[in-house]
C-alpha positions, -999 to +999 in steps of 0.1 A: +606-029+852+626-052+878+589-072+883+594-087+850+631-096+858+621-113+885+591-132+871+619-142+838+639-161+869+611-175+888+598-190+854+625-217+848+628-223+885+586-234+884+596-251+857+623-276+871+603-275+901+571-291+882+592-316+862+611-329+894+585-341+915+563-351+883+598-377+882+591-386+926+554-392+917+557-409+887+589-434+905+574-428+941+530-429+935+509-463+917+492-450+890+505-416+883+525-427+851+489-434+830+473-404+849+507-384+833+496-399+796+457-395+802+465-357+815+487-338+785+486-305+794+506-297+837+500-259+836+485-241+808+460-257+787+469-263+750+504-246+762+526-269+784 
């Protein structure tokens, strides 16, 4: 039960980190915007 609660708290943290990392890469890495348009799913294919 405690593991499930920890997992539920951890998921939003991971999502926030991924979005922040994408913003930094899009700003600082040339060509990353085109890559983001080409690759639509970040973590789970056909879902997110």
